[in-house]
Structures are given as structure tokens and as C-alpha cells.
C-alpha positions in Angstrom: 8.8 -13.8 8.4 10.8 -16.6 7.0 11.0 -17.7 3.4 9.2 -21.0 4.5 6.4 -19.0 6.0 6.0 -16.8 2.8 6.0 -20.0 0.7 3.4 -21.6 2.9 1.2 -18.4 2.7 1.5 -18.4 -1.2 0.7 -22.1 -1.3 -2.3 -21.7 0.9 -3.5 -18.8 -1.3 -3.2 -21.1 -4.4 -5.2 -23.8 -2.7 -7.9 -21.4 -1.3 -6.8 -22.2 2.2 -7.6 -18.8 3.9 -7.5 -20.3 7.3 -3.8 -21.0 7.0 -3.1 -17.6 5.6 -5.0 -16.0 8.6 -3.2 -18.3 11.1 0.1 -16.7 10.0 -1.1 -13.2 10.8 -0.9 -11.5 14.1 -4.1 -10.9 16.0 -3.7 -7.2 15.6 -2.8 -7.3 11.9 -3.2 -4.0 9.9 -3.9 -4.9 6.3 -3.8 -1.5 4.5 -4.1 -0.2 0.9 -4.8 3.3 2.3 -2.4 5.5 0.3 -3.5 9.0 -0.8 -2.4 8.5 -4.3 -4.1 5.2 -4.8 -7.0 6.0 -7.2 -8.7 2.6 -6.8 -9.1 3.2 -3.1 -10.4 6.7 -3.6 -12.9 5.2 -6.0 -14.2 3.0 -3.2 -12.8 -0.4 -4.5 -14.1 -2.5 -1.6 -11.3 -5.1 -1.3 -8.8 -2.2 -1.0 -10.4 -0.9 2.3 -8.1 -0.9 5.4 -8.7 -3.9 7.7 -7.8 -4.5 11.2 -7.5 -7.9 12.8 -8.0 -11.4 11.4 -11.7 -11.2 11.2 -11.7 -8.0 8.9 -8.6 -9.4 6.9 -10.7 -12.4 6.1 -13.2 -10.2 4.3 -10.4 -9.3 1.8 -10.5 -12.9 0.6 -14.2 -13.2 0.4 -14.3 -12.1 -3.2 -11.8 -14.5 -4.5 -12.8 -17.9 -6.0 -12.0 -21.0 -3.6 -8.7 -21.8 -5.3 -6.5 -19.9 -7.8 -3.5 -21.0 -9.8 -0.6 -19.5 -8.0 2.9 -19.0 -9.4 5.7 -20.5 -7.4 9.2 -19.1 -7.2 11.9 -21.5 -8.1 15.5 -20.9 -7.4 17.9 -21.2 -10.3 21.4 -20.7 -9.4 21.8 -17.1 -8.0 18.6 -15.9 -9.8 15.0 -16.3 -8.9 12.4 -17.1 -11.6 8.7 -17.5 -11.5 7.2 -20.5 -12.8 3.6 -21.8 -12.8 
């Protein structure tokens, strides 16, 4: 995945453009937060459920508002900083 692709995904997330995010994912994407030591998963936090394929992954985004403010990474010399 290129830096441009990652930037595009973050931009889409900030704009609530879930279709663009899903468009960057493989048809067989495995979207996991299924770690044995993840207490939120063990507690049944729904958005951390493992998902397979674009249709299931779209469910991850269902609980988010249509658009969220999203920080952008700005290059500054050799360091990377976060700016909103």
C-alpha cells in the first residue's frame, strides 16, 4: 500500500466516504481485532468483531457519524507531525 493510498483512505474516513475506503480493500479482506488479550473483544464490543470481506467490514463503520474531523500527517523536514 502506498503513502498516497493511505492518505486517500484517511481523507475518505474524515469525510465519511466509506465507499472509497472499501474500494481500496481486497474482496477477501480480513478485518481483525481478535487477540486473546484484548479485553474489549472478550467483553463483546461489537465493532471489534472479526469481519471478512467488504460487506462485513462495512459494518465496522456503521456506528460512526457520517463525517469525523481527521488529523492529517504533515511532513516537516525529516520529522512527521500530526496536525488537524
